[in-house]
Legacy VTK file of the C-alpha trace (Angstrom):
# vtk DataFile Version 3.0
C-alpha trace
ASCII
DATASET POLYDATA
POINTS 797 float
88.457 -92.948 70.393
85.983 -90.683 72.193
87.342 -87.158 72.023
84.128 -85.281 72.665
85.497 -84.413 76.107
89.026 -83.855 77.340
90.623 -84.578 80.687
91.822 -81.227 81.991
93.326 -82.536 85.251
97.001 -81.704 84.817
100.031 -83.166 86.534
102.415 -80.724 88.220
104.913 -81.158 85.400
102.274 -80.293 82.800
100.485 -77.109 81.854
98.257 -75.497 84.420
94.594 -75.343 83.508
94.904 -71.620 82.746
97.903 -72.233 80.514
96.003 -74.986 78.753
92.964 -72.752 78.309
95.083 -69.929 76.902
96.721 -72.323 74.490
93.364 -73.511 73.206
92.075 -69.946 72.819
95.258 -68.961 71.002
94.704 -71.827 68.553
91.109 -70.748 68.092
92.241 -67.229 67.295
94.727 -68.554 64.701
92.146 -70.656 62.883
89.721 -67.727 62.862
92.418 -65.469 61.441
93.280 -67.979 58.761
89.636 -68.428 57.749
89.183 -64.665 57.536
92.325 -64.471 55.375
90.743 -66.979 52.981
87.469 -65.077 52.830
89.089 -61.684 52.279
91.654 -63.146 49.908
88.956 -64.538 47.648
87.247 -61.159 47.653
90.489 -59.439 46.620
90.760 -61.742 43.612
87.145 -61.261 42.589
87.504 -57.462 42.780
90.633 -57.582 40.614
93.233 -56.525 43.173
94.822 -59.978 43.074
95.273 -62.284 40.117
94.474 -65.708 41.568
93.924 -67.248 44.965
94.063 -70.713 46.471
93.484 -70.979 50.194
93.508 -73.371 53.138
89.968 -72.884 54.403
88.607 -76.040 56.008
92.072 -77.339 56.942
92.728 -74.831 59.726
92.246 -77.002 62.799
94.393 -79.898 61.608
97.203 -77.518 60.733
97.109 -75.776 64.102
97.327 -79.178 65.767
100.309 -80.377 63.725
102.114 -77.035 64.084
102.402 -77.641 67.840
104.987 -80.335 67.159
107.027 -78.590 64.442
110.363 -77.699 66.031
113.354 -75.568 65.039
115.489 -77.652 62.701
112.489 -79.464 61.225
111.574 -79.007 57.569
108.260 -78.491 55.856
107.754 -79.664 52.275
104.272 -78.481 51.707
101.087 -77.979 49.836
99.543 -74.715 48.705
96.848 -74.835 51.394
99.139 -74.678 54.428
98.601 -71.045 55.404
97.283 -71.908 58.889
100.351 -74.010 59.648
102.536 -71.137 58.482
100.714 -68.632 60.697
100.752 -70.999 63.684
104.501 -71.599 63.441
105.256 -67.900 63.030
106.908 -68.412 59.647
104.714 -65.762 58.011
102.427 -62.964 59.110
98.984 -62.234 57.726
100.267 -59.015 56.194
103.013 -60.930 54.389
100.398 -63.357 53.091
98.422 -60.527 51.520
101.600 -58.982 50.132
102.199 -62.240 48.294
98.592 -62.345 47.102
99.128 -58.878 45.575
102.464 -59.995 44.038
104.383 -57.276 45.858
107.962 -57.449 44.489
109.446 -55.708 47.536
111.295 -58.321 49.605
110.693 -56.264 52.743
106.962 -56.754 52.232
106.939 -60.250 50.712
110.059 -62.054 51.983
109.390 -65.471 50.460
109.485 -64.895 46.697
109.487 -61.105 46.177
106.121 -61.402 44.464
107.231 -64.074 42.014
105.010 -66.869 43.334
101.289 -66.973 43.939
99.681 -67.113 47.377
100.495 -69.840 49.889
104.065 -70.362 48.630
106.669 -69.951 51.353
110.398 -70.454 51.851
113.285 -70.120 54.276
116.926 -69.219 53.715
119.545 -71.985 53.735
122.619 -70.034 52.542
123.502 -66.465 53.465
124.488 -63.707 51.027
128.086 -64.966 51.031
127.161 -68.521 50.098
127.681 -69.851 53.638
125.204 -72.260 55.223
122.979 -70.655 57.839
122.159 -72.133 61.232
119.215 -74.287 60.220
118.765 -75.548 63.768
117.858 -72.048 64.925
114.921 -71.710 62.533
111.855 -73.520 61.299
112.740 -74.515 57.747
110.590 -74.495 54.619
111.474 -76.074 51.275
110.173 -73.530 48.797
106.652 -74.328 47.677
105.606 -74.993 44.107
102.201 -75.603 42.600
102.490 -78.796 40.454
100.512 -81.424 42.330
102.577 -83.868 44.414
105.811 -82.136 43.389
106.636 -81.627 47.066
106.876 -85.386 47.564
110.226 -86.422 45.947
112.363 -83.844 47.774
110.753 -84.959 51.052
112.707 -88.201 50.747
115.978 -86.256 50.720
114.960 -83.834 53.463
114.216 -86.760 55.777
117.128 -88.906 54.565
119.482 -86.133 55.663
118.446 -86.748 59.294
119.330 -90.411 58.943
122.752 -89.600 57.470
123.455 -87.011 60.159
122.555 -89.568 62.830
124.542 -92.462 61.391
127.625 -90.702 59.998
129.940 -89.711 62.829
132.029 -87.482 60.559
129.023 -85.119 60.420
128.392 -85.008 64.168
130.151 -81.635 64.561
127.767 -79.900 62.147
125.397 -78.852 64.906
124.096 -75.950 62.838
122.667 -78.468 60.372
121.381 -81.234 62.629
120.882 -82.346 66.215
121.859 -85.993 65.872
119.297 -86.466 63.113
116.298 -85.650 65.296
114.682 -83.478 62.618
111.453 -84.484 60.880
110.325 -83.559 57.398
106.652 -82.567 57.562
105.129 -83.168 54.125
101.555 -82.162 53.324
99.465 -83.161 50.320
95.870 -83.057 49.158
94.126 -86.420 49.036
93.468 -86.279 45.287
97.164 -85.710 44.586
98.003 -89.046 46.212
96.972 -90.499 42.841
100.147 -89.058 41.341
103.091 -91.394 40.836
105.228 -88.978 42.852
103.302 -89.939 45.991
103.671 -93.670 45.535
107.336 -93.576 44.636
108.022 -91.380 47.662
106.092 -93.596 50.075
107.880 -96.670 48.774
111.303 -95.036 49.019
110.637 -93.755 52.549
109.442 -97.188 53.634
112.571 -98.826 52.273
114.984 -96.221 53.630
113.271 -95.821 57.041
113.577 -92.063 57.299
111.763 -89.513 59.509
109.130 -88.411 57.022
105.669 -87.439 58.287
103.109 -87.147 55.484
99.832 -85.376 56.231
97.052 -86.064 53.723
94.296 -83.429 53.695
91.157 -85.309 52.666
88.135 -83.133 51.865
86.526 -85.690 49.602
87.274 -84.051 46.242
89.990 -83.359 43.687
88.679 -80.064 42.328
85.265 -81.375 41.160
85.998 -85.107 41.123
84.927 -87.140 44.191
87.549 -89.386 45.734
85.711 -92.555 44.718
87.025 -91.780 41.230
90.480 -90.928 42.546
91.492 -93.718 44.899
90.922 -97.453 45.077
88.440 -98.193 47.893
87.988 -94.440 48.267
90.597 -94.216 51.036
94.329 -93.679 50.767
94.979 -95.041 54.258
93.090 -98.238 53.429
95.071 -98.712 50.235
98.361 -98.125 52.077
97.782 -100.874 54.659
100.228 -103.142 52.881
102.943 -100.607 53.716
102.181 -100.816 57.465
105.336 -101.284 59.519
105.464 -104.517 61.499
108.060 -105.721 64.027
109.914 -107.852 61.492
109.602 -105.540 58.446
110.377 -102.086 57.221
107.466 -99.886 56.181
105.429 -96.951 57.429
103.029 -96.210 60.257
99.488 -95.143 59.349
97.215 -92.972 61.452
93.629 -91.857 60.885
92.210 -88.700 62.424
89.186 -86.485 61.891
89.943 -82.955 60.738
87.336 -81.419 63.077
88.559 -83.258 66.190
91.006 -80.903 67.926
91.750 -83.022 70.995
91.987 -86.247 69.030
94.427 -84.797 66.506
96.649 -83.276 69.215
96.847 -86.641 70.955
97.622 -88.666 67.823
100.036 -86.134 66.331
102.030 -85.797 69.542
102.604 -89.526 69.985
102.979 -90.308 66.288
105.442 -87.514 65.528
107.567 -88.302 68.555
107.843 -91.878 67.300
108.926 -90.616 63.878
111.523 -88.388 65.532
112.898 -91.140 67.766
112.790 -94.182 65.481
112.961 -92.696 61.958
109.994 -94.823 60.945
108.003 -92.760 58.418
104.325 -92.108 58.990
101.213 -91.124 57.076
98.526 -89.148 58.905
95.278 -89.417 56.967
93.226 -86.384 58.015
89.646 -87.142 56.997
86.283 -85.372 57.010
87.730 -82.006 56.111
85.686 -79.363 54.343
86.415 -76.782 51.674
84.051 -73.872 52.364
84.992 -71.823 49.291
85.721 -74.606 46.859
88.996 -75.415 45.132
90.171 -71.918 44.155
88.994 -68.539 42.946
88.596 -70.002 39.445
85.218 -71.548 40.149
82.399 -72.388 42.541
81.982 -75.699 44.347
78.219 -75.303 44.223
78.471 -76.478 40.607
79.536 -79.988 41.568
78.611 -80.602 45.214
75.144 -81.775 46.156
72.911 -79.807 48.496
73.357 -82.560 51.083
77.138 -82.339 50.845
77.109 -78.569 51.204
74.891 -78.842 54.279
77.194 -81.475 55.760
80.216 -79.202 55.224
78.510 -76.402 57.134
77.649 -78.723 60.009
81.106 -80.299 60.248
83.197 -77.234 59.572
86.244 -77.479 61.841
85.830 -73.974 63.273
82.229 -74.629 64.196
83.144 -77.962 65.773
85.988 -76.487 67.829
83.779 -73.660 69.011
81.123 -76.133 70.148
83.764 -78.313 71.819
85.053 -75.348 73.850
81.528 -74.426 74.951
80.656 -78.016 75.838
83.794 -78.309 77.982
83.407 -74.864 79.568
86.764 -73.747 78.231
85.286 -70.428 77.169
81.980 -68.635 77.376
79.943 -67.649 74.348
80.558 -63.941 74.960
84.313 -64.443 75.142
84.344 -66.282 71.839
82.247 -63.608 70.166
84.708 -60.957 71.335
87.632 -62.935 69.892
85.785 -63.407 66.606
85.093 -59.703 66.273
88.662 -58.617 67.039
90.021 -61.161 64.571
87.941 -59.765 61.712
89.233 -56.265 62.330
92.859 -57.389 62.769
92.894 -59.312 59.492
91.216 -56.432 57.698
93.883 -54.007 58.948
96.671 -56.359 57.845
95.097 -56.537 54.397
94.839 -52.756 54.162
98.472 -52.258 55.187
99.665 -54.847 52.662
97.684 -53.194 49.865
98.954 -49.726 50.731
102.544 -50.960 50.922
102.141 -52.518 47.496
100.244 -49.718 45.769
101.821 -46.529 47.142
105.254 -46.932 45.474
103.524 -47.576 42.130
101.296 -44.535 42.528
104.350 -42.407 43.288
106.015 -43.606 40.084
102.795 -43.032 38.146
102.580 -39.457 39.410
106.228 -38.879 38.581
105.767 -40.277 35.077
102.619 -38.195 34.523
104.517 -35.092 35.544
107.307 -35.772 33.064
104.786 -36.464 30.289
102.947 -33.214 31.064
106.158 -31.196 31.038
107.362 -32.508 27.679
107.642 -29.593 25.262
106.318 -30.127 21.736
105.574 -27.499 19.049
102.406 -29.154 17.829
99.018 -28.631 19.491
97.765 -32.134 18.555
100.843 -33.755 20.073
100.548 -31.542 23.139
96.903 -32.498 23.663
97.679 -36.171 23.236
100.447 -35.999 25.831
98.148 -34.229 28.296
95.502 -36.904 27.772
98.038 -39.685 28.433
99.141 -37.928 31.614
95.565 -37.421 32.850
94.685 -41.082 32.283
97.719 -42.121 34.289
96.930 -39.647 37.076
93.308 -40.783 37.368
94.152 -44.496 37.429
93.392 -45.284 41.078
95.147 -48.639 41.072
97.873 -48.526 38.414
100.191 -51.387 37.631
103.840 -50.957 36.746
103.035 -52.018 33.212
100.510 -49.156 32.959
103.294 -46.650 33.654
105.644 -48.137 31.070
102.896 -48.389 28.489
101.920 -44.742 29.039
105.532 -43.626 28.727
106.020 -45.633 25.546
102.897 -44.122 23.957
104.023 -40.667 25.073
107.452 -41.143 23.495
105.780 -42.103 20.220
103.452 -39.099 20.455
106.274 -36.655 21.180
108.154 -37.779 18.096
111.746 -36.753 17.605
111.498 -33.560 19.597
114.712 -32.676 21.393
112.630 -32.099 24.512
111.441 -35.720 24.642
114.819 -37.076 25.769
113.772 -36.899 29.431
110.811 -39.130 28.614
113.048 -41.673 26.936
115.617 -41.584 29.748
112.929 -42.071 32.414
111.370 -44.906 30.422
114.752 -46.599 30.103
115.419 -46.258 33.828
112.024 -47.722 34.762
112.590 -50.652 32.406
115.876 -51.360 34.172
114.271 -51.034 37.609
111.555 -53.495 36.640
114.089 -55.845 35.087
115.710 -56.017 38.516
112.343 -56.791 40.100
111.159 -59.448 37.685
114.011 -60.826 35.565
116.977 -61.415 37.872
118.130 -64.256 40.078
117.926 -67.208 37.702
121.562 -67.915 38.534
123.613 -66.970 41.564
125.728 -63.873 41.029
127.368 -63.536 44.444
130.270 -65.328 46.055
128.553 -68.677 45.649
128.449 -68.445 41.860
130.185 -71.183 39.898
131.329 -68.483 37.472
133.433 -66.943 40.222
135.501 -70.085 40.774
139.064 -69.461 39.609
140.486 -71.733 36.951
143.185 -74.145 38.059
144.716 -75.880 35.048
145.629 -79.552 35.258
149.251 -80.246 36.044
150.313 -83.173 33.895
153.880 -84.378 34.576
155.987 -85.585 31.669
155.987 -89.051 33.148
152.226 -89.018 33.888
150.667 -92.453 33.671
148.000 -93.110 31.081
144.978 -94.842 32.516
141.405 -95.509 31.496
138.922 -92.683 31.848
136.896 -94.551 34.467
140.075 -94.981 36.529
140.631 -91.220 36.404
137.169 -90.712 37.865
137.703 -93.449 40.429
140.867 -91.809 41.717
139.150 -88.438 41.686
136.124 -89.595 43.675
138.396 -91.370 46.142
140.224 -88.107 46.867
136.981 -86.152 46.986
135.363 -88.396 49.589
138.520 -88.447 51.673
138.644 -84.655 51.824
135.001 -83.496 51.883
132.725 -85.157 54.468
129.645 -83.339 53.125
129.728 -85.193 49.802
127.477 -88.219 49.310
126.798 -90.182 46.120
123.971 -92.550 45.235
122.110 -94.082 42.353
121.214 -97.346 40.691
124.154 -99.786 41.011
126.401 -97.022 42.335
127.234 -98.480 45.735
128.159 -102.144 45.923
129.466 -102.611 42.357
130.732 -99.035 42.017
128.435 -97.935 39.140
127.999 -99.636 35.778
131.167 -98.021 34.447
133.223 -98.476 37.615
133.788 -94.837 38.507
133.023 -95.690 42.147
134.517 -99.197 42.170
135.676 -100.148 45.671
134.781 -96.779 47.166
131.718 -97.841 49.149
133.804 -100.310 51.103
136.435 -97.638 51.712
134.229 -94.659 52.581
131.117 -96.335 53.953
127.543 -97.158 53.006
126.266 -93.894 54.477
128.214 -91.928 51.886
128.130 -94.073 48.729
125.021 -96.177 48.343
122.597 -97.892 46.008
119.007 -96.923 45.327
116.056 -98.652 43.778
115.126 -98.081 40.150
113.279 -94.836 40.860
114.806 -91.836 39.085
112.157 -89.405 40.341
113.019 -89.902 44.004
116.741 -90.228 43.302
116.444 -86.633 42.194
114.273 -85.977 45.241
116.945 -87.435 47.516
119.509 -85.141 45.976
117.290 -82.070 46.243
116.482 -82.608 49.896
120.051 -83.400 50.895
121.333 -80.318 49.084
118.748 -78.084 50.767
119.955 -79.349 54.140
123.597 -78.541 53.524
125.067 -81.773 52.199
126.680 -82.002 48.739
124.933 -84.834 46.909
126.004 -86.391 43.622
122.781 -88.012 42.419
123.219 -90.384 39.517
120.893 -91.073 36.603
122.412 -94.206 35.148
121.819 -93.250 31.514
120.843 -89.857 30.167
117.774 -91.308 28.427
116.224 -91.919 31.851
116.645 -88.354 32.993
113.088 -87.883 31.717
111.828 -89.944 34.667
113.434 -87.472 37.056
113.040 -84.319 34.974
109.947 -82.890 36.678
111.559 -82.044 40.041
114.631 -80.719 38.251
112.746 -78.382 35.933
109.962 -77.322 38.329
111.922 -77.250 41.580
115.702 -77.052 41.186
115.992 -74.992 38.008
113.492 -72.387 39.199
114.510 -72.259 42.848
116.974 -69.361 42.863
114.656 -67.308 40.659
111.388 -67.947 42.452
112.926 -67.185 45.859
114.899 -64.230 44.461
118.117 -65.805 45.708
116.800 -66.763 49.141
117.194 -70.532 48.799
119.748 -72.648 46.911
119.964 -76.314 45.977
123.530 -77.266 44.988
122.706 -80.748 43.731
125.035 -82.306 41.152
123.252 -84.711 38.824
125.672 -87.143 37.238
124.771 -89.079 34.086
126.239 -90.528 30.916
125.125 -90.728 27.328
125.691 -89.580 23.745
126.815 -92.719 21.887
127.192 -96.486 21.852
124.261 -98.589 23.036
121.233 -97.989 20.808
117.906 -96.327 21.398
117.731 -96.222 25.197
121.400 -95.947 26.216
122.804 -93.367 23.824
120.482 -90.422 24.007
121.518 -86.821 23.615
118.284 -84.909 24.310
120.252 -81.720 24.846
117.660 -79.355 23.380
115.101 -80.656 25.855
117.578 -80.417 28.705
118.880 -76.905 28.101
115.382 -75.532 27.623
113.903 -77.360 30.630
116.787 -76.650 33.001
117.401 -72.912 32.689
118.602 -72.125 36.180
120.960 -75.118 36.320
124.390 -75.477 34.755
124.754 -78.145 32.059
128.286 -79.507 31.671
129.281 -81.695 28.723
132.868 -82.863 29.306
134.669 -84.592 26.445
136.778 -86.750 28.767
137.002 -87.739 32.418
139.845 -85.414 33.414
137.684 -82.554 32.224
134.717 -84.008 34.125
136.742 -84.105 37.337
137.649 -80.440 36.911
133.985 -79.573 36.442
133.008 -81.435 39.611
135.627 -79.448 41.511
134.281 -76.177 40.137
130.692 -77.020 41.027
131.564 -78.140 44.545
133.055 -74.716 45.234
129.732 -73.079 44.331
126.196 -73.263 45.701
124.534 -73.813 42.321
122.909 -76.928 40.818
124.268 -78.682 37.756
123.954 -81.637 35.422
127.211 -83.307 34.335
126.923 -85.618 31.317
129.894 -87.922 30.920
130.684 -89.596 27.577
129.489 -93.168 27.673
132.139 -94.311 25.188
134.964 -92.492 26.962
135.384 -94.588 30.087
137.958 -96.936 28.520
139.869 -94.364 26.507
143.330 -93.614 27.853
144.002 -90.270 29.573
147.038 -88.818 31.289
146.527 -88.489 35.031
147.054 -84.941 36.364
149.013 -84.496 39.540
146.435 -82.045 40.922
143.291 -84.040 40.234
141.565 -82.840 43.400
142.394 -79.160 42.899
142.103 -78.525 39.155
138.999 -76.655 37.996
137.337 -76.060 34.648
135.743 -72.630 34.177
132.097 -72.744 33.176
130.930 -70.939 30.073
134.389 -70.632 28.524
135.039 -72.747 25.404
138.404 -74.369 24.765
140.126 -74.305 21.381
141.294 -77.868 20.796
142.874 -77.198 17.417
143.634 -73.863 15.812
142.832 -73.283 12.165
142.168 -70.550 9.602
139.518 -71.788 7.161
136.504 -72.883 9.196
135.288 -72.911 12.812
133.731 -76.169 14.047
131.766 -75.937 17.306
130.742 -78.974 19.323
131.099 -80.805 22.658
131.444 -84.230 24.229
132.188 -87.411 22.350
131.375 -85.860 18.955
134.649 -83.957 19.166
136.556 -87.169 18.501
134.572 -87.675 15.288
135.281 -84.068 14.297
138.995 -84.484 14.942
139.043 -87.510 12.643
137.364 -85.492 9.877
139.708 -82.536 10.445
142.781 -84.721 10.013
141.519 -85.853 6.611
140.672 -82.284 5.605
144.155 -81.107 6.573
145.483 -83.353 3.794
143.369 -81.253 1.410
144.809 -78.032 2.867
141.565 -77.177 4.698
142.515 -75.773 8.087
139.864 -76.424 10.759
139.567 -74.654 14.103
137.853 -77.008 16.575
136.133 -75.516 19.618
134.785 -77.446 22.589
132.050 -75.380 24.235
132.567 -77.395 27.478
129.254 -76.199 28.956
125.928 -75.535 27.277
124.575 -73.614 30.268
126.288 -71.194 30.526
127.399 -70.830 26.906
130.495 -68.933 25.734
130.124 -65.989 28.100
133.137 -64.143 26.632
132.212 -64.723 22.963
135.297 -66.753 22.214
133.546 -68.494 19.316
132.821 -65.146 17.705
136.515 -64.295 17.755
137.229 -67.520 15.903
134.517 -66.759 13.347
135.990 -63.327 12.695
139.155 -65.129 11.638
137.692 -67.987 9.577
134.420 -66.444 8.268
132.890 -69.930 8.137
131.193 -71.898 10.905
129.476 -75.239 11.433
127.777 -76.482 14.594
127.864 -80.227 15.216
126.018 -82.182 17.877
124.267 -85.472 18.524
120.849 -84.069 19.356
117.930 -84.165 16.927
117.654 -81.440 14.246
116.703 -78.169 15.892
118.066 -79.264 19.256
121.343 -78.166 20.818
122.814 -77.248 17.416
120.028 -74.724 16.878
120.634 -73.389 20.390
124.337 -72.886 19.699
123.528 -71.372 16.312
121.181 -68.851 17.957
123.752 -67.914 20.575
126.550 -67.227 18.094
124.651 -65.979 15.046
122.036 -63.805 16.771
123.191 -62.963 20.301
126.866 -62.578 19.416
126.148 -61.047 16.006
128.117 -63.706 14.169
126.116 -63.238 10.960
128.158 -60.106 10.240
131.320 -62.125 9.636
130.041 -64.898 7.368
131.404 -65.538 3.889
129.163 -68.562 3.347
125.933 -69.844 4.858
126.505 -71.411 8.300
125.610 -75.076 8.823
124.362 -77.401 11.525
125.154 -81.111 11.462
122.993 -83.165 13.809
121.733 -86.644 14.479
118.747 -87.851 12.552
115.266 -87.019 13.839
114.751 -90.547 15.178
116.371 -92.267 18.133
119.722 -93.925 17.334
119.493 -97.436 15.914
121.265 -100.245 17.730
124.804 -101.419 16.952
127.869 -99.831 15.409
126.180 -99.301 12.065
123.127 -97.907 13.789
125.373 -95.427 15.581
127.125 -94.475 12.329
123.962 -93.810 10.351
121.963 -92.242 13.184
124.463 -89.704 14.436
127.049 -87.448 12.791
130.001 -89.338 11.305
133.384 -88.167 10.064
132.502 -88.577 6.403
129.349 -86.444 6.703
131.265 -83.723 8.522
134.067 -83.703 5.956
131.616 -83.566 3.045
129.734 -80.632 4.551
132.933 -78.678 5.124
134.118 -79.311 1.560
130.818 -77.920 0.284
131.274 -74.819 2.421
134.803 -74.310 1.187
133.628 -74.514 -2.430
130.836 -71.952 -2.093
LINES 1 798
797 0 1 2 3 4 5 6 7 8 9 10 11 12 13 14 15 16 17 18 19 20 21 22 23 24 25 26 27 28 29 30 31 32 33 34 35 36 37 38 39 40 41 42 43 44 45 46 47 48 49 50 51 52 53 54 55 56 57 58 59 60 61 62 63 64 65 66 67 68 69 70 71 72 73 74 75 76 77 78 79 80 81 82 83 84 85 86 87 88 89 90 91 92 93 94 95 96 97 98 99 100 101 102 103 104 105 106 107 108 109 110 111 112 113 114 115 116 117 118 119 120 121 122 123 124 125 126 127 128 129 130 131 132 133 134 135 136 137 138 139 140 141 142 143 144 145 146 147 148 149 150 151 152 153 154 155 156 157 158 159 160 161 162 163 164 165 166 167 168 169 170 171 172 173 174 175 176 177 178 179 180 181 182 183 184 185 186 187 188 189 190 191 192 193 194 195 196 197 198 199 200 201 202 203 204 205 206 207 208 209 210 211 212 213 214 215 216 217 218 219 220 221 222 223 224 225 226 227 228 229 230 231 232 233 234 235 236 237 238 239 240 241 242 243 244 245 246 247 248 249 250 251 252 253 254 255 256 257 258 259 260 261 262 263 264 265 266 267 268 269 270 271 272 273 274 275 276 277 278 279 280 281 282 283 284 285 286 287 288 289 290 291 292 293 294 295 296 297 298 299 300 301 302 303 304 305 306 307 308 309 310 311 312 313 314 315 316 317 318 319 320 321 322 323 324 325 326 327 328 329 330 331 332 333 334 335 336 337 338 339 340 341 342 343 344 345 346 347 348 349 350 351 352 353 354 355 356 357 358 359 360 361 362 363 364 365 366 367 368 369 370 371 372 373 374 375 376 377 378 379 380 381 382 383 384 385 386 387 388 389 390 391 392 393 394 395 396 397 398 399 400 401 402 403 404 405 406 407 408 409 410 411 412 413 414 415 416 417 418 419 420 421 422 423 424 425 426 427 428 429 430 431 432 433 434 435 436 437 438 439 440 441 442 443 444 445 446 447 448 449 450 451 452 453 454 455 456 457 458 459 460 461 462 463 464 465 466 467 468 469 470 471 472 473 474 475 476 477 478 479 480 481 482 483 484 485 486 487 488 489 490 491 492 493 494 495 496 497 498 499 500 501 502 503 504 505 506 507 508 509 510 511 512 513 514 515 516 517 518 519 520 521 522 523 524 525 526 527 528 529 530 531 532 533 534 535 536 537 538 539 540 541 542 543 544 545 546 547 548 549 550 551 552 553 554 555 556 557 558 559 560 561 562 563 564 565 566 567 568 569 570 571 572 573 574 575 576 577 578 579 580 581 582 583 584 585 586 587 588 589 590 591 592 593 594 595 596 597 598 599 600 601 602 603 604 605 606 607 608 609 610 611 612 613 614 615 616 617 618 619 620 621 622 623 624 625 626 627 628 629 630 631 632 633 634 635 636 637 638 639 640 641 642 643 644 645 646 647 648 649 650 651 652 653 654 655 656 657 658 659 660 661 662 663 664 665 666 667 668 669 670 671 672 673 674 675 676 677 678 679 680 681 682 683 684 685 686 687 688 689 690 691 692 693 694 695 696 697 698 699 700 701 702 703 704 705 706 707 708 709 710 711 712 713 714 715 716 717 718 719 720 721 722 723 724 725 726 727 728 729 730 731 732 733 734 735 736 737 738 739 740 741 742 743 744 745 746 747 748 749 750 751 752 753 754 755 756 757 758 759 760 761 762 763 764 765 766 767 768 769 770 771 772 773 774 775 776 777 778 779 780 781 782 783 784 785 786 787 788 789 790 791 792 793 794 795 796
């Protein structure tokens, strides 16, 4: 395609020439601004005002072109070089960009993460302060950025799948604040080198199978940090490698487009037609944007002159997208040289002023606190000339620090408190120090979990109502009846996973429900745990309530990265701006040998801080937990007991309304001699041991923690320990796993060590994976005999 010239003859229904010219000049101004942001941003890092910088220089023109077709209601799942796109769409200002570069914790200055994320990480709100979904069709939406390469890919499947579900499911047609008949596109951007990650390939495959409106833009500047793409990608071209995915009339698949990153007119033409096709047909597309440059190298951590040849560096100067657009405008008489020079000069000054304002907004509040702290230090009365002189020196150093950090103030106050000693006049110092610590805790250490009306901890408990004549049915039948009621009453809920749809999951919790409630609500996926989690994340961000299944807990590892890096951190890194109420359903603990009976709870609770982790002992309890979670806007993992599906349970009359409070243990059996703490299927083993111990007059109090995150928020276990003065923690994780976590919570955080008569114990699985078969289960994980023996030892101490 020859795009060296452009036809400027416009039809009456199209832009006038002057409108067209103004649009081009506006785009030129945006790419100049973005380049200047990159240049000044790098300088701010090198002078020490900012910690680290990674910028979008060289990608400006392509991003301006794609931004033209990003509409309200669309979603961006992006890459940390998308600043130009963000400026072009009006999502962020230049001043806000610099505020983020400086890590300004003031949300009024940095509205995307309150200084918690590095530069080029953006977000939009999806729930308001009351936990109510916002009007996503009235805004341009951004799934909160994160830095791990290709991590934006899995959730893109869900963000685009939502459009398909909104279009095909008539029960959602009234939710016009969430979708316009599924016309929304997910714009996903990624660097070419990151297409080597498995996340990329699994996402492309899933999108091709599902046929969802996903538009992937690959920024190809020839390198992955210092490594040329010939070492990254087969045949040195991602679009060439993807040709087998090309959509054909009789197949599913994706469309593939190639454009040059310096070719403004060519990109506008291809993007307009290609994106409209994605919007209309829901056929996903990959736009391979080639021949991009990276004028400043990968990041502020190094110089690209170290690994690029002189010839390559010269080529990058010649084919820089700004230079090429400037020449194109001159060649086509769109603007005169003098006019472009004037724009270039005004842009430099405008960006500089935005930078200055952002720095002043960030620094001035700190300087005020520093001056206030210095004044208090100076005024502290001590009756010792050496202490007095030391305090004055501390104050002077704080006053003369031209660019103090908050930590400098706290450190100075702490040293001053030590210097003042136990003087009665130093109390003001200590009080001010304590107040500043609290203020900074609010800035940097809050928001991991929701605390407002959308919190799962604010859901009122509704106990199960079990009639005297309640039928006893298998645990899987309890879940089946529960899910049937849930899908009948809540049109936002969808469920999916391997074998979940047609056969109703491997343990029959969804048996017959796909036929009853439809394939758009209960459906199968491929064997691809990473993008199953991605589907759930994207759907939850867009306002649906997904239950995403990992068939066995052992395989959660395949999908752990988006959960730990994206979901678990989301509320914290946006300071409560964005929420992802995904429910991950799985099963595990005992029964099937190495790969079907895992209990990696220590890994889970340490990787998923920011999510709730529910460990129900039976399926009635699981149903109550699902109800609780669905009344909140928080994410959770629910781990059902694999060997509990065929155990008999009494069916409550209020299955759809009952709730289980999170973080509140339940006492299953009261006792006076020893407290036994556990969860899940292990409780049945403990109950067997307790019955035998009762015959020996050893009275056991058995406590089900119910949830590991949160854990015993009212210290109910401590109250039991005060009564029994003995405690043992039992779980199926490896030594040092969840048992050690529970031990730490009760012994250290709750101060349980004060009430011990004997040394506390933990009983865990062995350090290896569980061996296969019933004997393998017995010898690999805690058994009743081991538990009873340990308790006898404790009673005899």
